N, C-alpha and C positions, 0 to 999 in steps of 0.2 A: 572449615571441616570438609566441605565437598571437594575443595582443591586437593587436600591431602589424600582423600580417598581416591581421586583420579590418579595421583602419582603412584599409589599402591598397585595399580593395574599394570604398570610398566615392568616388564620382565627382563631377565638377563639378555635374551636374544634381541630385545628392543634396543637396549643400550649398546649391544654389539653393532647394530646397524648405524648407530650414531657415531661410534668411534672405531671399532674394529679390533680393540684390545680386550682379551678375555679377562685380564686382571682388572682393567678399568670397569668393565661391565659388572663383575662380581662385587667390587667395592661400592659401585653405585647402588646395587641392590641392597647391600649391607647398610648403606647410609640412609636408605628410604625408610619411611615416606618423607616427602618434601611438602612444605606448606604452599609452595608456588614454583613456577618455572624459574624465577629469579634465584630462589634458594637452591634449586637443583643445579643451576649454572655455577653458582659460587662453590658448591660442593664439588662439582666436576672439575673446576679449575684447580682446586686444592688437591684432589686425587691425582690429576694428570701431571701437575708440576712438582708435587711434594711427596706423593706416596708410591706411585708405580715406578718401576725401574726402566732403564734404557731398553731392555728386551721387550717391554710392553709397548714402548714407542715404536720400535721396529716392527712388531706384529701389526700395529695399526697401519703403518706405512705400507706394509706388504699386502694389506687387504685392498688397496686401491689399484685400479688398472692404471697403466702408464698414461700420463696426460696426452690426450689426442688419440688414444687407442681404446677400442672396445674390449670388454672382458672376453676371455676365451669361451668358446661354445660350451665347454664342460663346466664352466663356473655357474654355481647356483646361488651366488652371493647377492643378497639384497643390498648389502653395503656397496659392492662393486657397481651394481646397476644404478644405485643412487648417485654414485660418482659420475657415471656417464651422463645421467640426466643433468647434473649440475654443470657439466662441460658443454652440453649440447648447443647452447646459444653461441658460445665462442667459436665452435668449429663447424657451424652449420654451413657457412659459405667459404670455408678455408680451401685453398687450392691444394692439389696433390703435391706440388713442389714445396709448398709451405709446410705441409704435414711431414714430408720427407726430411726437411731441415730440422724440424722439431724432434723427429725420431732419432736423428743423428746426435743431437745435443743430449737427448735423454740417455743414449748409450754412454756418451762421455761422462755425463753426470753420475750414472750408476757405477761406472768403472772407478771413478774417483772416490765416491762417498760410501758405496756399498748398499745403498737403498735408492728407491725411485724418487724423482722430484715431486715434492709435495707443495701444493699451493691451493689456497681457497679460490676456486675458479668462478664462483658466483659473481656476475657483473664484470668479469674480466674478458678482454678480447684475446684472440690468438696472439696478436702482435705484442700485447702487454706481457703475456705469460712467457713468450719466448725471450723477450728482453730481460725479464726477471730471472729466467733460468740461466741465461748467459752471465748476468751480473753475479748471481749467487755461486756460479761455478768457481769463481776466484776465491771463495771463502776457504778458511781452514776447516777441516772436517768437524772439529769440535764445535766451531761456531755454527756451521751449517746444520748440525744435528739439532741444536736448540731452535734455530729459525724454523726448521721443518716441524718441530714439535708445536711451535706457536701457530703455524699455519693449520696443522691438524686440529688444534683447539678451536680455531675459528670455524672450521668445517663442522666440528662436533657441536658447537653452540647453535649453528644454523639448523642442524638436523634435530637437535633437542627442541628447538622452538617449534619446528614442524610436527615433531612427534607429540609434544605436549598439546598442540592445537588439535591434533587428530584425536587424542585421548580425551580431550576436554569438551568434545562436541555435545555431550549430554549435560554439561554443567551450564548453569544460567549465564546469561550474557554479562552480568555484572561481575561474575567470577572468572569467566573465560578470558583467554589471552587476546587482547586487542592489538592491532598493528602498532600502536604507540608503545605498548608494553614490550614488543619485540625489539624496538629500537632502544629502549632503556636497557634491556638485558644485554644487548650486544654493544652497549655504550662505550665499553673499553676500546672497541675498534672504530667506532664512529665519533668519538669524542663528545658524546652526549653527557652533559653534566648532571647525572642523577646519582643519588646516594645509594651505594650498594650496602648489603649486609656483609661486613667483613668477617672472614674466618682466620685471618692472619694480619699482623701489623702492616701499616701502609708502606713501610720501607723495609726491604729485605735484601739479602745478598747471598751469593755463593762464590766459591773460589775453585777454579779448575787449574791444575798444574799441567800445562800443555807439553812440558818437556817429558812428562811421564805418561800423559794421556789418561790421567786419573784425577779424582777429587783431591784437593789440597786439605789435609786434615790438621787441625790445631792452629790455624792462622788466627791471631788475635784481631778483632774488628772493633772499631771505635766510631760511633755515630755522634755528630755534634750539630747544633743549630746556631746560626749567627744571631746575636742580640746586639742591635745597634740602630742608630738613627738613619744610617744609609747602608745600602747593600755593599758588601765587599766587591772589589773589582780587581782586575789583573794589575799586580804591582802596587796596589793601594787598598788597604782594608778599612780605611775610614774610621769613624768613631764607633767603637763597639768591640765585642769579643765573642769568641766561640764558647758555648756552654755544652756540657756533656748531656746527651740524650740517653745513651746506653752503651754498654760494652758486652762483647761475647767472644766466642771462638767457634771456628768451623768444626762440624762433626765429620763422621766417616763418609758422608755423601758430599762434603765440601760446603754444606749449608750452615750459615751462622745461626746461633740461637736467637732468641727474641731481643731485638735492639731497642724497642720502644713499646709503649702500651698499645693495646688493640683499641684504637680510637676510630670512630666512624669518619670524622672530618680531620684531615691532616692540616695542621696550621701552616698557612702559606709562608714562605721565607726561603732562605738559602741554607742548605744542609751540606755537611761534609762527612764523607765516610772514609775512614783510614784503615789501612791494613799493615800489620807488622810483618812485612815481607823479609826484613833483615833477620828476624829471629827464625822464620820458617826456612829461609834459604841463606845461611850465613855467608856463603861465598858469592852471592849474587850482586848485581849492580845497584839495586835499590834498597836503601835502609828501611824505607817505608814508602807506601803509595797512598796519596790522598786524592779523592775525587769530590769536587764541589758541584752541586747542581741546585737549580732553583725550582721551587714549587709555586705556581701562581694560584690566585683565587679560584680560577676556573678548573684547576687540576686537583683540588683538595679531596675529591672523592676517588681519585685514581690510585692505582697501586704502582709503586716505584721499585722495581727490582734492578739492582745495580751490581751485576756480576763482575768478577775480575778473572781474566784469562791470563795466567802468569807463567813465566819461565824465568830462569836466572838473569837474563839480560833483556827482557822485553815484557810488556804487558799490554792488554787490550781491554777495553770496557765498552759498554753500550747500555742503553736503557731498555730493560725487558719489561714484562708485565706479569 
Protein backbone atom coordinates (compact mmCIF):
# COMPACT_ATOMS: atom_id res chain seq x y z
CA UNK A 1 0.00 0.00 0.00
CA UNK A 2 2.80 2.39 0.90
CA UNK A 3 4.45 1.72 -2.48
CA UNK A 4 1.24 2.53 -4.39
CA UNK A 5 0.86 5.74 -2.38
CA UNK A 6 4.40 6.72 -3.32
CA UNK A 7 3.60 6.34 -7.02
CA UNK A 8 0.55 8.61 -6.64
CA UNK A 9 2.98 11.40 -5.79
CA UNK A 10 4.50 11.30 -9.28
CA UNK A 11 3.11 14.10 -11.44
CA UNK A 12 2.95 14.62 -15.17
CA UNK A 13 6.02 16.87 -15.11
CA UNK A 14 7.96 14.09 -13.35
CA UNK A 15 7.12 11.66 -16.15
CA UNK A 16 8.17 14.34 -18.67
CA UNK A 17 11.65 14.39 -17.12
CA UNK A 18 11.77 10.62 -17.57
CA UNK A 19 10.75 10.59 -21.22
CA UNK A 20 10.16 14.02 -22.80
CA UNK A 21 6.88 13.07 -24.50
CA UNK A 22 3.74 14.84 -23.24
CA UNK A 23 1.47 12.05 -24.49
CA UNK A 24 3.58 9.47 -22.65
CA UNK A 25 3.47 11.56 -19.46
CA UNK A 26 -0.32 11.98 -19.64
CA UNK A 27 -0.88 8.25 -20.19
CA UNK A 28 1.43 7.36 -17.28
CA UNK A 29 -0.60 9.63 -15.00
CA UNK A 30 -3.78 8.03 -16.31
CA UNK A 31 -2.40 4.53 -15.66
CA UNK A 32 -1.35 5.43 -12.08
CA UNK A 33 -1.10 4.45 -9.30
CA UNK A 34 1.38 1.59 -9.63
CA UNK A 35 2.04 -1.03 -6.98
CA UNK A 36 5.80 -1.00 -7.65
CA UNK A 37 8.54 0.35 -9.88
CA UNK A 38 8.42 -2.90 -11.81
CA UNK A 39 4.70 -2.40 -12.54
CA UNK A 40 5.32 1.17 -13.71
CA UNK A 41 8.14 0.04 -16.03
CA UNK A 42 5.92 -2.61 -17.60
CA UNK A 43 3.17 -0.05 -18.13
CA UNK A 44 5.68 2.46 -19.55
CA UNK A 45 6.92 -0.06 -22.10
CA UNK A 46 3.37 -0.80 -23.23
CA UNK A 47 2.52 2.89 -23.51
CA UNK A 48 5.72 3.74 -25.38
CA UNK A 49 5.67 0.89 -27.90
CA UNK A 50 1.93 0.25 -28.29
CA UNK A 51 -0.08 3.36 -27.43
CA UNK A 52 1.69 6.60 -28.35
CA UNK A 53 2.34 7.49 -31.99
CA UNK A 54 5.50 8.44 -33.88
CA UNK A 55 4.94 12.13 -33.12
CA UNK A 56 5.33 11.32 -29.41
CA UNK A 57 8.60 9.52 -30.13
CA UNK A 58 9.91 12.53 -32.07
CA UNK A 59 8.87 14.91 -29.28
CA UNK A 60 10.92 12.86 -26.80
CA UNK A 61 13.92 12.75 -29.14
CA UNK A 62 13.78 16.54 -29.61
CA UNK A 63 13.89 17.09 -25.85
CA UNK A 64 17.48 15.78 -25.74
CA UNK A 65 20.50 17.95 -26.38
CA UNK A 66 22.72 16.59 -29.13
CA UNK A 67 25.13 13.90 -27.91
CA UNK A 68 28.32 15.65 -26.78
CA UNK A 69 26.69 19.09 -26.64
CA UNK A 70 25.29 21.10 -23.72
CA UNK A 71 21.71 22.44 -23.81
CA UNK A 72 21.31 26.04 -24.94
CA UNK A 73 21.52 28.73 -22.22
CA UNK A 74 17.82 29.51 -22.79
CA UNK A 75 16.84 25.93 -22.03
CA UNK A 76 15.13 25.45 -18.71
CA UNK A 77 14.55 21.76 -19.26
CA UNK A 78 15.26 19.37 -16.39
CA UNK A 79 15.07 16.65 -19.04
CA UNK A 80 17.93 18.17 -21.09
CA UNK A 81 20.07 18.79 -18.00
CA UNK A 82 19.57 15.15 -16.97
CA UNK A 83 20.80 14.10 -20.42
CA UNK A 84 23.99 16.12 -20.02
CA UNK A 85 24.60 14.55 -16.60
CA UNK A 86 24.22 11.07 -18.09
CA UNK A 87 26.75 11.92 -20.80
CA UNK A 88 29.23 13.67 -18.49
CA UNK A 89 31.44 10.66 -17.74
CA UNK A 90 31.83 9.76 -21.42
CA UNK A 91 32.87 13.27 -22.45
CA UNK A 92 34.85 14.37 -19.38
CA UNK A 93 38.22 13.77 -21.05
CA UNK A 94 37.26 13.90 -24.72
CA UNK A 95 39.52 16.02 -26.93
CA UNK A 96 38.27 18.97 -28.96
CA UNK A 97 39.04 17.16 -32.24
CA UNK A 98 37.01 14.11 -31.12
CA UNK A 99 34.06 16.33 -30.20
CA UNK A 100 34.33 18.01 -33.60
CA UNK A 101 34.17 14.64 -35.37
CA UNK A 102 31.16 13.68 -33.29
CA UNK A 103 29.45 16.98 -34.16
CA UNK A 104 30.06 16.39 -37.86
CA UNK A 105 28.51 12.92 -37.71
CA UNK A 106 25.58 14.29 -35.71
CA UNK A 107 24.87 16.73 -38.55
CA UNK A 108 25.00 13.94 -41.16
CA UNK A 109 22.74 11.77 -39.03
CA UNK A 110 20.13 14.50 -38.54
CA UNK A 111 20.14 15.37 -42.23
CA UNK A 112 19.44 11.73 -43.13
CA UNK A 113 16.90 10.78 -40.45
CA UNK A 114 15.30 14.08 -39.44
CA UNK A 115 15.96 13.71 -35.69
CA UNK A 116 19.02 13.71 -33.45
CA UNK A 117 21.02 10.58 -32.61
CA UNK A 118 19.52 8.88 -29.54
CA UNK A 119 21.57 6.48 -27.44
CA UNK A 120 21.51 5.45 -23.80
CA UNK A 121 24.79 7.09 -22.78
CA UNK A 122 25.04 5.58 -19.28
CA UNK A 123 28.26 3.56 -19.03
CA UNK A 124 29.26 4.30 -22.64
CA UNK A 125 32.54 5.90 -23.74
CA UNK A 126 32.82 8.59 -26.39
CA UNK A 127 34.52 6.08 -28.72
CA UNK A 128 31.70 3.55 -28.30
CA UNK A 129 29.01 6.12 -29.00
CA UNK A 130 30.75 7.48 -32.08
CA UNK A 131 31.17 3.95 -33.44
CA UNK A 132 27.48 3.28 -32.78
CA UNK A 133 26.50 6.50 -34.55
CA UNK A 134 28.56 5.60 -37.61
CA UNK A 135 27.16 2.08 -37.68
CA UNK A 136 23.54 3.18 -37.34
CA UNK A 137 23.95 5.85 -40.02
CA UNK A 138 23.80 3.05 -42.62
CA UNK A 139 20.30 2.01 -41.49
CA UNK A 140 17.11 2.70 -43.39
CA UNK A 141 15.13 5.52 -41.76
CA UNK A 142 12.25 3.22 -40.77
CA UNK A 143 14.68 0.83 -39.05
CA UNK A 144 16.59 3.61 -37.31
CA UNK A 145 13.38 5.15 -35.98
CA UNK A 146 12.57 2.00 -34.03
CA UNK A 147 16.15 1.60 -32.78
CA UNK A 148 16.08 5.19 -31.50
CA UNK A 149 12.75 4.49 -29.77
CA UNK A 150 14.28 1.48 -27.98
CA UNK A 151 17.27 3.55 -26.86
CA UNK A 152 14.86 6.19 -25.55
CA UNK A 153 13.03 3.50 -23.57
CA UNK A 154 16.31 2.43 -21.95
CA UNK A 155 16.92 6.03 -20.90
CA UNK A 156 13.36 6.33 -19.62
CA UNK A 157 13.68 3.18 -17.50
CA UNK A 158 16.90 4.37 -15.87
CA UNK A 159 15.33 7.73 -15.05
CA UNK A 160 12.18 6.06 -13.70
CA UNK A 161 14.31 3.95 -11.36
CA UNK A 162 16.03 7.12 -10.11
CA UNK A 163 12.72 8.97 -9.79
CA UNK A 164 11.09 6.11 -7.93
CA UNK A 165 14.04 5.91 -5.56
CA UNK A 166 13.79 9.64 -4.82
CA UNK A 167 10.03 9.45 -4.24
CA UNK A 168 10.36 6.35 -2.08
CA UNK A 169 12.82 7.83 0.47
CA UNK A 170 10.09 8.00 3.06
CA UNK A 171 9.07 4.37 2.55
CA UNK A 172 10.48 1.63 4.80
CA UNK A 173 13.61 -0.20 3.64
CA UNK A 174 11.72 -3.41 3.04
CA UNK A 175 9.45 -1.67 0.55
CA UNK A 176 11.92 0.75 -1.01
CA UNK A 177 13.85 0.03 -4.18
CA UNK A 178 17.09 -1.84 -3.52
CA UNK A 179 19.98 -1.96 -6.04
CA UNK A 180 19.15 -5.57 -6.95
CA UNK A 181 15.59 -4.49 -7.71
CA UNK A 182 16.87 -1.97 -10.25
CA UNK A 183 18.82 -4.71 -12.02
CA UNK A 184 15.67 -6.81 -12.18
CA UNK A 185 13.61 -3.95 -13.59
CA UNK A 186 16.10 -3.30 -16.36
CA UNK A 187 16.62 -7.05 -16.83
CA UNK A 188 15.47 -6.87 -20.43
CA UNK A 189 18.64 -4.91 -21.25
CA UNK A 190 21.00 -6.79 -18.91
CA UNK A 191 19.66 -10.33 -19.58
CA UNK A 192 18.78 -10.84 -15.92
CA UNK A 193 16.39 -13.81 -15.81
CA UNK A 194 13.66 -12.47 -13.57
CA UNK A 195 9.97 -13.02 -14.20
CA UNK A 196 8.16 -9.84 -15.26
CA UNK A 197 4.46 -9.16 -14.91
CA UNK A 198 3.41 -9.20 -18.54
CA UNK A 199 0.88 -6.82 -20.03
CA UNK A 200 1.08 -8.41 -23.50
CA UNK A 201 1.77 -11.90 -24.91
CA UNK A 202 5.46 -12.93 -24.98
CA UNK A 203 5.57 -13.09 -28.80
CA UNK A 204 4.32 -10.15 -30.88
CA UNK A 205 4.93 -8.68 -34.32
CA UNK A 206 4.17 -5.77 -36.59
CA UNK A 207 4.61 -5.25 -40.32
CA UNK A 208 5.87 -2.07 -42.00
CA UNK A 209 5.52 -1.53 -45.74
CA UNK A 210 8.81 0.21 -46.54
CA UNK A 211 7.80 0.81 -50.16
CA UNK A 212 5.04 3.13 -48.90
CA UNK A 213 6.67 4.18 -45.63
CA UNK A 214 3.55 3.14 -43.73
CA UNK A 215 2.16 0.27 -41.62
CA UNK A 216 1.05 -2.79 -43.61
CA UNK A 217 -2.65 -3.31 -42.86
CA UNK A 218 -4.45 -6.65 -43.10
CA UNK A 219 -1.43 -8.98 -43.36
CA UNK A 220 -2.37 -12.47 -42.13
CA UNK A 221 0.03 -13.75 -39.46
CA UNK A 222 0.42 -17.35 -38.30
CA UNK A 223 2.44 -18.42 -35.20
CA UNK A 224 3.53 -22.05 -34.75
CA UNK A 225 5.67 -24.05 -32.33
CA UNK A 226 7.74 -27.13 -33.15
CA UNK A 227 6.71 -30.39 -31.52
CA UNK A 228 9.35 -33.05 -31.91
CA UNK A 229 12.08 -35.08 -30.27
CA UNK A 230 14.78 -33.01 -31.99
CA UNK A 231 14.86 -29.38 -33.01
CA UNK A 232 14.44 -28.60 -36.72
CA UNK A 233 17.57 -27.48 -38.53
CA UNK A 234 18.44 -26.12 -41.94
CA UNK A 235 17.39 -28.58 -44.64
CA UNK A 236 16.17 -31.16 -42.10
CA UNK A 237 13.17 -30.93 -39.82
CA UNK A 238 13.79 -34.21 -37.99
CA UNK A 239 11.03 -36.08 -36.23
CA UNK A 240 8.16 -33.85 -35.37
CA UNK A 241 5.80 -31.27 -36.80
CA UNK A 242 4.65 -27.69 -36.44
CA UNK A 243 1.50 -27.00 -34.44
CA UNK A 244 -0.51 -23.80 -34.53
CA UNK A 245 -0.26 -21.43 -31.58
CA UNK A 246 -2.44 -18.65 -32.99
CA UNK A 247 -3.41 -16.60 -36.05
CA UNK A 248 -4.29 -12.96 -36.54
CA UNK A 249 -4.00 -10.03 -38.97
CA UNK A 250 -2.30 -6.66 -38.73
CA UNK A 251 -4.33 -3.58 -37.79
CA UNK A 252 -4.13 0.04 -39.01
CA UNK A 253 -0.84 0.46 -37.12
CA UNK A 254 0.63 -2.68 -38.68
CA UNK A 255 0.46 -4.59 -35.38
CA UNK A 256 -0.94 -8.09 -35.22
CA UNK A 257 -3.70 -9.07 -32.87
CA UNK A 258 -3.01 -11.53 -30.05
CA UNK A 259 -1.15 -14.58 -31.39
CA UNK A 260 -0.96 -16.49 -28.11
CA UNK A 261 -2.20 -16.47 -24.55
CA UNK A 262 -0.78 -13.98 -22.08
CA UNK A 263 1.45 -16.41 -20.17
CA UNK A 264 4.16 -15.40 -17.70
CA UNK A 265 6.72 -18.04 -18.76
CA UNK A 266 7.08 -18.77 -22.46
CA UNK A 267 7.64 -22.46 -23.16
CA UNK A 268 11.22 -22.94 -24.46
CA UNK A 269 11.42 -24.31 -27.99
CA UNK A 270 11.50 -23.39 -31.66
CA UNK A 271 8.81 -21.05 -32.97
CA UNK A 272 7.89 -20.03 -36.50
CA UNK A 273 6.00 -16.88 -37.46
CA UNK A 274 4.67 -16.66 -41.02
CA UNK A 275 3.23 -13.75 -42.99
CA UNK A 276 0.87 -14.06 -45.97
CA UNK A 277 2.81 -11.55 -48.05
CA UNK A 278 1.47 -12.94 -51.34
CA UNK A 279 -2.08 -11.93 -50.46
CA UNK A 280 -0.98 -8.51 -49.20
CA UNK A 281 1.20 -7.81 -52.25
CA UNK A 282 -0.02 -10.03 -55.14
CA UNK A 283 2.62 -8.82 -57.59
CA UNK A 284 5.50 -9.25 -55.16
CA UNK A 285 8.33 -11.78 -55.16
CA UNK A 286 7.42 -13.63 -51.93
CA UNK A 287 4.24 -15.78 -51.72
CA UNK A 288 4.82 -15.89 -47.98
CA UNK A 289 7.61 -15.19 -45.45
CA UNK A 290 8.40 -17.50 -42.52
CA UNK A 291 10.82 -16.68 -39.71
CA UNK A 292 11.94 -19.40 -37.28
CA UNK A 293 13.58 -18.59 -33.96
CA UNK A 294 14.53 -20.41 -30.80
CA UNK A 295 13.61 -19.57 -27.20
CA UNK A 296 15.93 -21.04 -24.58
CA UNK A 297 15.18 -21.85 -20.95
CA UNK A 298 17.02 -18.72 -19.80
CA UNK A 299 14.91 -16.56 -22.15
CA UNK A 300 11.44 -17.75 -21.12
CA UNK A 301 10.70 -14.54 -19.18
CA UNK A 302 11.72 -12.27 -22.05
CA UNK A 303 9.58 -10.62 -24.71
CA UNK A 304 10.10 -11.50 -28.38
CA UNK A 305 8.97 -8.88 -30.86
CA UNK A 306 9.57 -10.12 -34.42
CA UNK A 307 8.80 -7.28 -36.87
CA UNK A 308 8.75 -7.57 -40.65
CA UNK A 309 9.94 -4.67 -42.82
CA UNK A 310 8.45 -5.51 -46.20
CA UNK A 311 8.59 -4.35 -49.81
CA UNK A 312 7.46 -6.21 -52.95
CA UNK A 313 10.95 -7.58 -53.60
CA UNK A 314 12.71 -7.64 -50.24
CA UNK A 315 12.15 -8.03 -46.52
CA UNK A 316 14.09 -7.47 -43.31
CA UNK A 317 13.55 -8.68 -39.77
CA UNK A 318 15.28 -8.53 -36.41
CA UNK A 319 14.52 -9.32 -32.80
CA UNK A 320 12.92 -6.41 -30.99
CA UNK A 321 11.74 -6.18 -27.38
